[in-house]
LOMAR-51566 format. One line per 10 residues: their letters; for each residue x, z, y of N, C-alpha, C, CB. Coordinates in nm, 4 decimals. Atoms other than C-alpha are relative to their C-alpha. Glycine has a CB too. Layout:
% residues N
A	X:Z:Y:X:Z:Y:X:Z:Y:X:Z:Y; ... .
% end
This chain:
% residues 92
MELIDNKQKN	0.0453:0.0672:-0.1127:-4.7758:-1.9222:1.6202:-0.0993:0.0531:0.0815:-0.0389:-0.1106:-0.0331; 0.0312:-0.0855:-0.0805:-4.8870:-1.7566:1.9270:-0.1251:-0.0795:0.1046:0.1393:0.0519:0.0659; 0.0701:0.0808:-0.0968:-5.1903:-1.8732:2.1448:0.0258:0.0584:0.1582:-0.1613:0.0018:-0.0423; -0.0280:-0.0163:-0.1744:-5.1029:-1.8756:2.5374:-0.0905:-0.0434:0.0698:0.1155:-0.0706:0.0629; 0.0913:0.0370:-0.1056:-5.3297:-1.8903:2.8052:0.0747:-0.0729:0.1089:-0.0708:0.1223:0.0561; -0.0565:0.0398:-0.1369:-5.1895:-2.1197:3.0575:-0.0724:-0.0446:0.1233:0.0781:-0.0968:-0.0204; 0.1020:-0.0039:-0.1171:-5.3964:-2.0796:3.3560:0.0630:-0.1024:0.0761:-0.0204:0.1458:0.0847; -0.0532:0.0743:-0.0992:-5.1789:-2.3052:3.5482:-0.0636:-0.1448:-0.0239:0.1585:0.0067:-0.0030; 0.0791:0.1310:0.0195:-5.3194:-2.6185:3.3459:-0.1077:0.0030:-0.0563:0.0567:-0.0896:-0.0643; 0.1458:-0.0221:0.0739:-5.6322:-2.4738:3.2277:-0.0264:-0.0418:-0.1318:-0.1035:-0.0655:0.0681 .
RFEYKIEDNN	-0.0219:0.0157:0.1492:-5.5540:-2.4658:2.8543:0.0481:0.0847:-0.0596:0.0655:-0.0891:-0.0373; -0.0273:-0.0563:0.1070:-5.4877:-2.2946:2.5772:0.0853:-0.0410:-0.0670:-0.0781:0.0116:-0.0591; -0.1211:0.0851:0.0665:-5.1497:-2.3546:2.3885:0.0194:0.0621:-0.1218:0.1428:-0.0033:0.0815; -0.0288:-0.0446:0.0955:-5.0470:-2.3174:2.0517:0.1542:-0.0710:-0.0038:-0.1074:-0.0215:-0.1043; -0.1296:0.0625:0.0019:-4.6587:-2.3670:2.0361:0.0503:-0.0229:-0.1501:0.1008:0.0896:0.0812; -0.0233:0.0342:0.1162:-4.5403:-2.5208:1.7007:0.1057:-0.0825:-0.0092:-0.0980:-0.0451:-0.0513; -0.1470:0.0626:-0.0159:-4.1872:-2.6144:1.6438:0.0281:-0.0483:0.1642:0.0130:-0.1475:-0.1109; -0.0475:0.0827:-0.1358:-4.1190:-2.8569:1.9432:-0.1615:-0.0375:0.0411:0.1242:-0.1659:-0.0334; 0.1406:0.0915:-0.0648:-4.5250:-2.9683:1.9767:-0.0667:0.1361:0.0502:-0.1219:-0.1098:-0.1375; 0.0876:-0.1203:-0.0668:-4.7956:-2.7836:2.1669:-0.1554:-0.0520:-0.0634:0.0100:0.0037:0.2077 .
AIVEYKIDNN	0.1443:0.0528:0.0039:-5.1663:-2.8125:2.0307:-0.0555:0.1167:0.0993:-0.0800:-0.0084:-0.1712; 0.0465:-0.0899:-0.1153:-5.4052:-2.7090:2.2961:-0.1712:-0.0521:0.0138:0.1084:-0.0319:0.1619; 0.1806:-0.0113:-0.0031:-5.7692:-2.6415:2.3805:-0.0034:-0.0041:0.1852:-0.0883:0.2035:-0.0939; -0.0139:0.0102:-0.1430:-5.8194:-2.7651:2.7433:-0.1373:0.0777:0.0516:0.0142:-0.1664:0.0513; 0.1125:-0.0696:-0.0217:-6.1128:-2.5713:2.9441:-0.0149:-0.0155:0.1767:0.0177:0.1618:-0.0670; 0.0197:-0.0052:-0.1742:-6.2713:-2.5323:3.3154:-0.0988:0.1179:-0.0105:-0.0778:-0.1624:0.0939; 0.0582:-0.1096:0.0231:-6.4041:-2.2016:3.3818:-0.0872:0.0310:0.1696:0.1266:0.1149:-0.0596; 0.0706:-0.0126:-0.1324:-6.6720:-2.0938:3.6341:-0.0685:0.1381:0.0048:-0.1092:-0.1183:0.0208; 0.0847:-0.1387:0.0055:-6.7597:-1.6984:3.6903:0.0398:0.0231:-0.1540:-0.1934:-0.0109:0.0366; -0.0322:-0.0725:0.1087:-6.7734:-1.5643:3.3301:-0.0504:-0.1132:-0.1172:-0.0756:0.1564:0.0017 .
VISLTHTEVP	0.0363:0.1070:0.1211:-6.8685:-1.9091:3.1379:0.1092:-0.0976:0.0065:-0.1525:-0.0836:0.0165; -0.1037:0.0895:0.0070:-6.5900:-2.1240:3.0115:-0.0442:-0.1307:-0.0690:0.1134:0.0633:-0.0688; 0.0247:0.1164:0.0782:-6.6146:-2.4838:2.9109:0.1411:-0.0573:-0.0734:-0.0665:-0.1098:0.0993; -0.0946:0.0766:0.1089:-6.4292:-2.5958:2.6203:0.0425:-0.1263:0.0179:-0.0573:-0.0119:-0.1223; 0.0448:0.1361:0.0078:-6.3660:-2.9806:2.7007:0.1130:-0.0529:-0.0903:-0.0174:-0.0774:0.1478; -0.0771:0.0681:0.0421:-6.0940:-3.0875:2.5090:0.1115:0.0597:-0.1298:0.0496:-0.0400:0.1173; -0.1131:-0.1020:0.1251:-5.8872:-2.9954:2.1466:0.0852:-0.1384:-0.0139:-0.0909:0.0798:-0.2053; -0.1210:0.1353:0.0567:-5.5453:-3.1823:2.0840:0.0557:0.0550:-0.0669:0.1095:-0.0780:0.0867; -0.0945:-0.0555:0.1158:-5.3215:-3.1304:1.7848:0.0787:-0.1355:-0.0087:-0.0832:0.0564:-0.1612; -0.1145:0.1449:0.0485:-5.0031:-3.3823:1.7529:-0.0403:-0.0599:-0.1206:0.1718:0.0420:-0.0365 .
DELQGQGIAS	0.0008:0.0655:0.1127:-5.0305:-3.6554:1.5243:0.0755:0.0687:-0.1490:0.0608:-0.1248:0.0451; -0.1072:-0.0805:0.0937:-4.7364:-3.4768:1.3217:-0.0599:0.0983:-0.0673:0.1155:0.0672:0.0726; 0.0645:-0.1052:0.0621:-4.9323:-3.1847:1.2563:-0.1452:-0.0063:-0.0569:0.0047:0.0941:0.0868; 0.1577:0.0141:0.0694:-5.2729:-3.3119:1.1742:-0.0244:0.0394:-0.1504:-0.0480:-0.1577:0.0036; -0.0066:0.0068:0.1114:-5.4270:-3.2264:0.8417:0.0291:0.1386:-0.0579:0.0804:-0.0955:-0.0254; -0.0339:-0.1438:0.0688:-5.2987:-2.8375:0.8202:-0.1003:0.1071:0.0776:0.1814:0.0486:0.0241; 0.0830:-0.1111:-0.0620:-5.5912:-2.6526:0.9872:0.0375:0.0426:0.1213:-0.0043:0.1122:-0.0753; -0.0420:-0.0380:-0.1320:-5.4077:-2.6353:1.3107:-0.1507:0.0540:0.1271:0.0918:-0.1546:0.0528; 0.1201:0.0199:-0.1264:-5.7380:-2.7023:1.5477:-0.0663:0.0938:-0.0416:-0.0966:-0.1399:0.0210; 0.1126:-0.0783:0.0205:-5.9611:-2.4935:1.3288:0.0565:0.1574:0.0053:-0.0733:-0.0439:-0.1436 .
KMTEEVLQNL	-0.0681:-0.1486:-0.0160:-5.7108:-2.1718:1.3313:-0.0033:0.0180:0.1622:0.1794:0.0099:-0.0686; -0.0138:0.0159:-0.1746:-5.6437:-2.2569:1.7354:-0.1534:0.0282:0.0452:0.0578:-0.1840:0.0628; 0.1548:-0.0640:-0.0543:-6.0499:-2.2112:1.7943:-0.0428:0.0863:-0.0359:-0.1055:-0.0563:-0.0117; 0.0269:-0.1484:0.0231:-6.0958:-1.9384:1.6054:0.0726:0.1109:0.0900:0.0381:0.0286:-0.1420; -0.0735:-0.0929:-0.0808:-5.8278:-1.7704:1.7806:-0.0549:0.0014:0.1722:0.1640:-0.0476:-0.0170; 0.0683:-0.0060:-0.1207:-5.9778:-1.9070:2.1161:-0.1116:0.0600:0.0411:-0.0193:-0.0910:0.0263; 0.1177:-0.0551:-0.0041:-6.3020:-1.7871:2.0626:-0.0260:0.1322:0.0003:-0.0558:-0.0407:-0.0801; -0.0053:-0.1281:-0.0061:-6.2213:-1.4619:1.9559:0.0838:0.0542:0.1367:0.0579:0.0421:-0.1313; -0.1070:-0.0336:-0.1702:-5.9798:-1.4441:2.2989:-0.1354:0.0083:0.0872:0.1428:-0.1740:0.0812; 0.1283:0.0343:-0.1025:-6.3194:-1.5578:2.5001:-0.0832:0.1303:-0.0194:-0.1019:-0.1542:-0.0453 .
SDKNLKVKPL	0.0854:-0.1184:0.0224:-6.5407:-1.3070:2.3214:0.0546:0.1173:0.0261:-0.0448:0.0096:-0.1228; -0.0525:-0.1019:-0.0257:-6.2877:-1.0369:2.3664:-0.0156:0.0532:0.1824:0.1386:-0.0290:-0.0585; 0.0130:0.0080:-0.1279:-6.3203:-1.0979:2.7388:-0.1523:-0.0278:0.0659:0.0926:-0.0981:0.0320; 0.1417:0.0154:0.0095:-6.6938:-1.1182:2.7153:-0.0333:-0.1225:0.0991:-0.0782:0.1412:0.0392; 0.0499:0.0899:-0.0762:-6.7011:-1.4522:2.8444:-0.0984:-0.1030:-0.0848:0.1150:-0.0637:0.0675; 0.1204:0.0911:0.0740:-6.9767:-1.7097:2.7579:0.0559:-0.1470:0.0051:-0.1649:0.0072:0.0880; -0.0825:0.1231:0.0321:-6.8670:-2.0498:2.6010:-0.0953:-0.1388:0.0280:0.0524:0.0095:-0.1685; 0.0653:0.1142:0.0080:-6.9936:-2.4112:2.6584:0.0770:-0.0858:-0.0757:-0.0324:-0.0509:0.1204; -0.0777:0.0706:0.0972:-6.8555:-2.6091:2.3797:-0.0261:-0.1489:0.0269:-0.0372:0.0431:-0.1480; 0.0177:0.1239:0.0054:-6.8228:-2.9648:2.5084:0.1142:-0.1103:-0.0810:-0.0167:-0.0228:0.1347 .
CPFIKSYIKR	-0.0622:0.0724:0.0873:-6.5573:-3.0580:2.3011:-0.0775:-0.0042:-0.1633:0.1440:0.0598:0.0044; 0.0686:0.0271:0.1184:-6.6812:-3.2405:1.9858:0.0312:0.0874:-0.1282:0.0247:-0.1355:-0.0280; -0.0562:-0.0658:0.1337:-6.4659:-3.0631:1.7438:-0.0269:0.1554:-0.0120:0.1629:-0.0218:-0.0082; 0.0702:-0.1546:-0.0375:-6.5458:-2.6887:1.9011:-0.1249:-0.0055:-0.0219:0.0090:0.0546:0.1480; 0.1495:-0.0164:0.0333:-6.9256:-2.7863:1.8947:0.0077:-0.0110:-0.1641:-0.1070:-0.1291:0.0787; 0.0348:-0.0030:0.1743:-6.9118:-2.8602:1.5152:0.0679:0.1100:-0.0527:0.0544:-0.1373:-0.0939; -0.0629:-0.1128:0.0752:-6.6692:-2.5818:1.4347:-0.0901:0.1273:0.0065:0.1445:0.0323:0.0596; 0.1086:-0.1105:-0.0320:-6.9431:-2.3337:1.6043:-0.0861:-0.0161:-0.0893:-0.0696:-0.0011:0.1320; 0.0613:0.0175:0.0967:-7.1765:-2.5056:1.3926:0.0052:0.0482:-0.1267:0.0025:-0.0842:-0.0032; -0.0349:-0.0069:0.1322:-7.0033:-2.4524:1.0721:0.0364:0.1309:-0.0325:0.0996:-0.0883:-0.0325 .
NPEWKEIVAD	-0.0389:-0.1758:0.0027:-6.9112:-2.0622:1.1797:-0.0886:0.0552:0.1019:0.1752:0.0482:0.0466; 0.0809:-0.0397:-0.1138:-7.2392:-1.9522:1.3406:0.0023:0.1449:0.0466:-0.1326:-0.0322:-0.0295; -0.0389:-0.1275:-0.0682:-7.1065:-1.5962:1.3960:0.0432:-0.0330:0.1268:0.1061:0.0788:-0.0693; -0.0307:0.0270:-0.1532:-6.9902:-1.7776:1.7317:-0.1005:-0.0066:0.0658:0.0672:-0.1133:0.0345; 0.0995:0.0669:-0.0900:-7.3403:-1.8744:1.8394:-0.0032:0.1064:0.0875:-0.1446:-0.0465:-0.0592; 0.0089:-0.1150:-0.1110:-7.3479:-1.5324:2.0076:0.0464:-0.0207:0.1419:0.0785:0.1140:-0.0438; -0.0868:0.0110:-0.1122:-7.0778:-1.6235:2.2618:-0.0315:-0.1442:0.0792:0.1555:0.0110:-0.0540; 0.0558:0.1321:-0.0359:-7.2425:-1.9668:2.3189:-0.1068:0.0042:0.1305:-0.0752:-0.0571:-0.1337; 0.1060:-0.0237:-0.0884:-7.4143:-2.0141:2.6767:-0.0953:-0.0476:-0.0178:0.0134:-0.0210:0.1023; 0.1420:0.0551:0.0237:-7.7720:-2.0945:2.7010:-0.0017:-0.1297:0.0450:-0.1122:0.0763:0.0691 .
GY	0.0251:0.1605:-0.0411:-7.8843:-2.4585:2.6746:0.0909:-0.0616:-0.0958:0.0409:-0.0500:0.1692; -0.1141:0.0503:0.0732:-7.5666:-2.5182:2.4522:-0.0132:0.0383:-0.1286:0.1259:0.0419:0.0496 .
% end
């Protein structure tokens, strides 16, 4: 699995077999709002959303971007993994 930043569709993608797991985003200067995470039904329960979220957050950290975790899954992921709180935008 490779994380792809599909800038035309404003989303990160994980291509798995014939499916795409995604994290949608909106970007404003150096702040990125992560708005939605989706894993196809046939891939549920395999930890794909967590793995993809980890890679997305690492990618954004490497680019020195701040994150607004608007997606409930990503918000709860950051709560469970507090090492990511340092890249969360103020007020989130």
